[in-house]
C-alpha positions as CSV (number, residue, x, y, z in Angstrom):
1,M,-31.1,12.0,-26.5
2,D,-30.4,14.6,-29.1
3,E,-27.4,16.8,-30.1
4,L,-28.2,19.5,-27.5
5,D,-28.2,16.9,-24.7
6,R,-24.8,15.7,-25.9
7,E,-23.4,19.2,-25.9
8,I,-24.7,19.8,-22.4
9,L,-23.2,16.5,-21.2
10,N,-19.8,17.3,-22.7
11,I,-19.7,20.5,-20.8
12,L,-20.8,18.8,-17.5
13,R,-18.2,16.0,-18.0
14,R,-15.4,18.6,-17.9
15,D,-16.9,20.5,-14.9
16,A,-20.1,19.3,-13.3
17,R,-20.3,22.7,-11.4
18,T,-20.7,24.8,-14.6
19,P,-23.6,27.1,-14.0
20,Y,-26.7,26.5,-16.2
21,T,-26.5,30.1,-17.5
22,E,-23.0,29.5,-18.7
23,I,-23.9,26.2,-20.4
24,A,-27.0,27.9,-22.0
25,E,-24.8,30.6,-23.4
26,E,-22.3,28.1,-24.8
27,V,-24.9,25.9,-26.5
28,G,-27.2,28.7,-27.6
29,T,-30.3,28.1,-25.6
30,S,-32.0,29.3,-22.4
31,E,-31.0,28.5,-18.8
32,G,-34.5,26.9,-18.3
33,T,-34.0,24.6,-21.2
34,V,-30.6,23.5,-19.8
35,R,-32.1,23.0,-16.3
36,N,-35.0,20.9,-17.7
37,R,-32.8,18.8,-19.8
38,V,-30.3,18.1,-17.0
39,E,-33.2,17.2,-14.7
40,R,-34.7,14.9,-17.3
41,M,-31.3,13.2,-18.0
42,T,-30.8,12.7,-14.2
43,G,-34.3,11.3,-13.8
44,D,-33.8,8.9,-16.8
45,D,-30.4,7.8,-15.3
46,V,-28.5,9.2,-18.3
47,I,-26.6,11.2,-15.7
48,E,-25.9,8.8,-12.9
49,R,-24.1,11.1,-10.6
50,F,-22.1,14.3,-10.3
51,T,-18.5,13.8,-9.0
52,V,-15.3,15.5,-8.1
53,A,-11.9,14.9,-9.7
54,T,-9.0,15.7,-7.3
55,R,-5.3,16.3,-7.4
56,T,-4.4,15.3,-3.9
57,G,-0.9,14.0,-4.6
58,N,-2.3,10.5,-4.0
59,V,-1.3,7.5,-6.0
60,K,-3.8,6.6,-8.6
61,A,-3.9,3.2,-10.3
62,M,-5.9,0.9,-12.4
63,I,-6.2,-2.6,-11.0
64,E,-7.2,-5.1,-13.7
65,I,-8.9,-8.2,-12.4
66,G,-9.6,-11.5,-14.0
67,V,-12.4,-13.6,-12.4
68,A,-13.3,-17.3,-12.7
69,M,-15.5,-18.2,-15.7
70,D,-18.5,-19.1,-13.5
71,V,-18.5,-15.7,-11.7
72,E,-21.2,-13.1,-12.3
73,T,-19.0,-10.0,-12.8
74,T,-21.8,-7.6,-11.8
75,Q,-21.9,-9.0,-8.3
76,I,-18.2,-8.8,-7.8
77,S,-18.1,-5.3,-9.3
78,E,-20.8,-4.1,-6.9
79,R,-18.8,-5.4,-3.9
80,M,-15.6,-3.8,-5.1
81,A,-17.4,-0.5,-5.7
82,D,-17.9,-0.2,-1.9
83,W,-14.2,-0.1,-1.2
84,T,-13.3,3.4,0.0
85,E,-10.4,4.1,-2.3
86,V,-12.2,2.9,-5.5
87,D,-13.3,5.8,-7.8
88,F,-14.7,3.6,-10.7
89,V,-15.4,0.0,-11.4
90,W,-15.5,-0.9,-15.0
91,Q,-16.7,-4.2,-16.4
92,V,-14.6,-4.7,-19.6
93,S,-14.1,-7.0,-22.4
94,G,-10.7,-8.5,-23.2
95,E,-8.1,-10.4,-21.1
96,E,-9.4,-9.0,-17.8
97,D,-13.0,-8.8,-16.6
98,V,-13.1,-5.9,-14.2
99,V,-11.0,-2.7,-13.9
100,L,-10.8,-0.7,-10.7
101,V,-9.7,2.9,-10.9
102,V,-8.3,3.7,-7.4
103,D,-7.1,6.7,-5.5
104,C,-4.9,5.8,-2.5
105,A,-2.7,7.8,-0.2
106,D,0.4,5.8,-1.2
107,T,1.6,2.7,-2.9
108,Q,1.0,0.6,0.2
109,G,-2.7,1.6,-0.1
110,V,-2.7,0.3,-3.7
111,N,-1.0,-2.9,-2.6
112,D,-3.6,-3.4,0.1
113,L,-6.3,-3.2,-2.5
114,I,-4.5,-5.7,-4.7
115,T,-4.2,-8.0,-1.7
116,Q,-7.9,-7.5,-0.9
117,A,-8.9,-8.4,-4.4
118,R,-6.6,-11.5,-4.5
119,E,-8.1,-12.8,-1.3
120,M,-11.5,-13.1,-3.0
121,E,-12.0,-16.7,-4.2
122,E,-13.6,-15.5,-7.4
123,V,-10.4,-13.6,-8.5
124,V,-8.0,-15.5,-10.6
125,S,-5.6,-12.8,-11.7
126,T,-4.6,-9.1,-11.2
127,K,-2.5,-6.6,-13.1
128,T,-1.8,-3.1,-11.9
129,R,-0.9,0.0,-13.8
130,L,0.0,3.2,-11.9
131,I,-1.5,6.3,-13.5
132,L,1.3,8.8,-14.1
133,D,-0.6,11.7,-15.5
134,E,-4.2,12.6,-16.2
135,R,-5.9,15.0,-18.6
136,L,-9.5,15.9,-19.2
137,G,-10.8,14.7,-22.6
């Protein structure tokens, strides 16, 4: 990956629907070059997926989860990623092992996810943080 790839990725992170012609103009190359690089990065799994960020009025939260020492965090992360309200699952270092970024209709929905996590025998602790505001980086 070179500097041009990084510039293209930065634009797509802000808006994955940015037309290739607009990206090309901004980074100073041709539309074909942008298209080829995006296809290559998608094929190489540098770009894992294109997604949508929403402002639905829902309650967004981070649920931090600690798991038992003998638990493979990848397996538990994959199971949690299948939960409908989960936008992201991060495996992290520090006090907690897994962080869920969730988007629920209300606080009861967040509480239901916390309960669902706590009911898993591998989970030893949870901490929850409501997301009050969000800005693009």
